[in-house]
N, C-alpha and C positions, 0 to 999 in steps of 0.2 A: 504493500500500500504506500502511496505517496500523497502528500498534501496537495489539494487542488488549488492552483493559483486562480484567483478570482479577479479578472480584469475589469476595468471601469468602462470599457467600450469607447468607440469613437463618437464624440458628440455630434459631428456633422452627419454621420451615417444614421445615428439614432434619430436626429431631428428630421431627416428626410423620410425615414420610415413612418414617423408620426404624422407629418403634414400630408403625406400621401393618403391618409385615412380621413382627411377632412376636406370640406368644400370651403374655399376662401379662408384659409387659416390666417390668423393674425400674427402668429409667431410661436416659437418654442422656448420654454423657460426651464432652467435647471436649478436645482438646489441640492447641496451635498449632504451626505451622511457625515458623521463625525466620530472621532476617537477622543475620548476625554483622557488627557494625559494624567491628571490627578484632580481630586476634588469630587468624590462620588457621594451623592445624596446630600450634598451641602447646599444646593441651589434653593430648595424650599425651606432651608433653615437660615436664610439671609447670609449665606456664607460665600466662599470663594471657589471658583472652578477654573480649570486651565485646559480647554479643549482645542483641537485643531479640526479644520474642515478636511474631508477626504476627497480624492478625485472621483470616487463613486458617488453617483447622483441619481435623483429621480427627475425625469423630464416630463413636461406637460405642454402639449400643443392645444391651442384654443381657437375656436371660431364662434362668432355670435349667432344667435337664433332670433327669430322675430316673435317669440312667445315668452312665457314666464318659466320655461322649463330648463333645468340643469340636467344635462345628460353626460354621464361619465363612463368612459370605457378604459380598460387597462389591458396592456399587452399580456400581463400575467394572470388575467381573469377571463373566464369564458363568457360571462353575461354582463352587459352594460346595466347601469342603474339610472333611472330617471326619477326626478322629484321636482315639484314646483318650488321655485325659490320662496314664495310666500308661505309654503307649508313646512319649511324646515324649522323645527323646534327641538329642544333636548328630548331624545328618545324617539324621534320620528324616522331616523335613518340608522341602520345597523351595519356592522361589518366594515370592510375597508373603505366603502364609499362615504361613511360617516365623517371621515377625516376631511374629505373634499367638501362635502355639504357643510361641514362646520365652518370652513373658511368663508363660504358664501354668507352664512348666517352671521358670522362675526363682522364681516365687512359691512353688511346691511345694518347691524347693530351700531356700527360706528358712523352711520349716516350716508354711506356710499350707495348710489343707485347702480344696481347691476342689471345688465341685460340678460336674457336667456342665453345659455352658452352650451356648447358641446366641447368637452375636453377628452383628450386621449393621453393617457399617461404610460410611461415605461420606467419601472423602478429598477435601477442597477445597484442599489444598496441591498445586500442580502437580508431577506426578511428574518425577523427574530434573532438577529445577530448581535443585538445590543449596540449597534452603530447608528441608530436613529433613522431607520427607514421611514418611520411615521412623520418625523419633522421634515425630512426631505420631501415627502409627498405633500405635506401641508404648505411648506414654503414655496415649492415650485408652482403649485396651483394658486397660491396667493398672488404671485407675480403675474400669472396668466390672467387671473380674474381682474386684477387692476388694469392690465392692458386692455381687456375687453370693455371695461367700464370707462376707459380713457382718463383714469385718475393716477396721479403720482403720489403714492403714500410713502412717507419717510420710513426708513428701515426700522427705527425703534418703535414706531406705531404699529408696524407690521408684526414685530415680535409680540406685542401685547395681544393683537388680534389673533395670531396663530396659537398663542397659549390658550386663549379662550376657546378657540375651535377644538383643540385637542382635549381640554378638560371638561368643557360643558356639553359638547355634542358627541365627541368620540368616547367620552367617559374615561379618559386616561389622565390622572391628576399629576401632570409633569410640572417641574419647577421653573422651566424656562431656559435651561442651559442649551438644549438641543436647538430650539428656534433661534436663539441668540447667535450661536456660532454659525448656523446655516445662513443667516442673513448678514453677518458682520465679519466673517472670517477673511483672512488674507493669506496669500501664498507665503511660505517660509516663515510663518508666524503662528504662535499659539495665542489665544485670546484670554487674557485674565479678566474674568467677570466677577464683579462684586455685587452680589444680589441684595445687599443692604441698601445701596443707593443707585443700583443699576449702572454704575460706571464700568467702563471697559478700557483695557490697555493692551496694545499689541506687544507681544514679547517674542523676540527673535527665536526661532526654532530651526536649527540647522545641524542636526546630528551628523550629517555627512561630513561636515568639516572636521569632526573628531573620529572619522572612520567608522561611524555607527549607522545603522539602519533601524528604523522603527518597524517592527514586524507586527501585523495585526493577524491574529488567528481566530477564525470563526469556528467555534467548537461544534456547531450544528446542534447544540443542546437547546431545548425549547426555551424561548424567552418571550414574554409578553407583559407590557405595562398594565394591562387592564385585567390581569388574572387574580389580583388581590394582594400579592406579596409586596408590591411597591406601595400600594395604598396603606397597608398595615404598618410598614416602616415609617411612612409619613405620619400616621396617627400616633405611633410610639414617640416620635420626636416632638410632636405637638404636646402630647401629654407630659413628657419630661420637662419641657419648657414651662408648662403651666404649674407643675409641682414646684419647680425652682423659682417661680415668680418672675420670669424674664420674658420679654417679648418674643424672643427666638433663641435657639441654642447658640447663635453667634455671640450673644451677650453672656453666655455661661462661662465660668472658669473651670479648669480641671478639678480644683478642690470642691467646687459646688457639685460637679458631676459625681465625684466619688462619695458625696454625702447622700445620694439617692438610695433609699432603702430597697426599692424594687430592682432586682438584679437585671431583668431584661431592659428596663428603662435606663439603668445605669450604663449598661454596655452599649445600647443604641446611642446615647448621648456622648459617651466616651469616644466612639468612632467619629461622630460629627465634629466635636471640638478638636480632636487631635488631627483630623483630616484637614480642617481649615488651616491649622498650623503648618501641615505638610505642604499645602499649596504655596503658602508664603515662602517656605524654605526652598521649594523647588524653583520658584522664580529667582530667588537669590542665588541658587546654585547655577542656574542657566546664565545669569548675568556675570557670574564668576568663571564660567566655562568649566565648571566642576561636574563632569558627567558621572563620576563615580558616586558623588553625593546624590545626584538625580536618581541613579539606580538604587541606592540604599532607600531613598524615600519611596520609590515605587514598591519595593519589597515590603516596607513597613505598612504601606497603604493596603496591600493585598492581605496581609496578616490581620489588619483591623477589620477589613470587610468580611473575611472568612470567619473570624472568631467573635468579634463584637457585634457586627451588623448582620452576620449570618445570611449573606446573599451570594456566596460562592457556591460551587458545586464540584463534583468529582472531576469533570472534564476541564473546568477552569483551573482547578488546583494542579491537574496533571500538566497542563500547558506551562503554567508558571514554574512548577518544580523542574520540569524537563528542560525548559529554556535556561533556567538558572544553572542547572547542573552542567550544561554543555556550552557555557560561555557568555550567556546574556549578562549585561551589566546590571540589569534590573528588569523585573516583570511584575505585572499585576492584571487582575481582571479590569475591564472597563465597561461602563454603562450601568443600567439599572440592576443587573444581576440575575440570579436564578437561571443561568445559562448565558448564551451570547458569546462574547469575544473576550480575549485577553490580548494585551500588548506586551512586547518585549523589546528592549534596547539591545541590539545584537551587533557585535563587530561584523562589518559587512563581509569580511572574508570567511565568516563562520555561518552565514545565513543558510546555505544549503544544508550543512550538517545539522543545524538546529531544526530546520523544517523536517528533515528525514527522521530525526530522533523523535520528534513529536508525533509524526505519522506512525512510527513503529509502536509507540506506546498505545496509541488509539487502536491500532490493529490488534495488539496483544490483548486488549481489554474488550474486543468485540464491538467497538464503537465505529460509527461511520467516519470516513476520512474527513479530516478538518479542512477548512478553506483557508487560504493564505492570501491576504490582500496587500498590495503595495500601498504605502501610506505616507506619501509626502504631504506636507501641509499645503492645502490647495485653496482655490477661490471660493467665495461665497455665492449665494444665489444670483443668477444673471440670465439675461436673454442670450440664447445661443443661435437663434435663427429668426 
């Protein structure tokens, strides 16, 4: 068994394939998936995160209609979905199309007049990978809908609208990290996001200069934000903050966290507070070009997510342990957890060896072959055609 390399595809060819399915298309828009370098489950705790945008994206082609209907087709789905724009409310659309319908609802809630539309989407971010295929879908369709409506909505307003779409219509209570990096990311940079005041800062991310490559490994283990595990962790964090009498865990100190009587809440809060500190330390290490410290922080983050936040799984632990054993500077799971992907900082000349060893471990345990994604820090959502 060998790991499967998951390519991002040629944007021009993908765009042509989509526009061929529409009459009078207005354009094709793309939004990337993301890999969070560090800062997991800190966004909804007013904390810090440090993601990068991936070259893998979801593409959305759009054409106007002369009625009130939103029709959505996907290259990855067999049946299109139609709904009247005026009929979209929480609970009115289910499944993958709820993400697209949610964008239309959120934009209308913000006062934008939308025409009837036909959209065709092609998702090149692996589903359930923990790399935010949902935000890629939402943000690409948001740009497409704005183009159809003839409105220019600033990116930070779109972040808020797409967050509402995912939480209130699709039923996935995300904290905003995914939408923010999808709409604001830049090539060769990670984005430091402070969710207490919504400020962002571009942080140079060039591991190749140090002879390193960021490897993203999709374990193919099941991952879904709306299955309850993510929501329960969020509820635990909110309860811990309430018990401590602070607005969010961003304001909690390590000593306060250790004073919590409830073991589960104490461990959940310990992860969040320590993870926020690790984000700060990672930025400092990058600015000092200290890649060994970045690797150490990756490893500490994974241990915290595995033991205190309990969102890892056997497949993720296997990737992290195997990569670390065979030369990775550091490795950790990334994303919401319960499956999905892990990242590893690997010397470029050891990439093939690490990939082969991970695949061998998966084969020995009877798991499906993992996917491997090239992961240079890439551009944010944009029009491609």
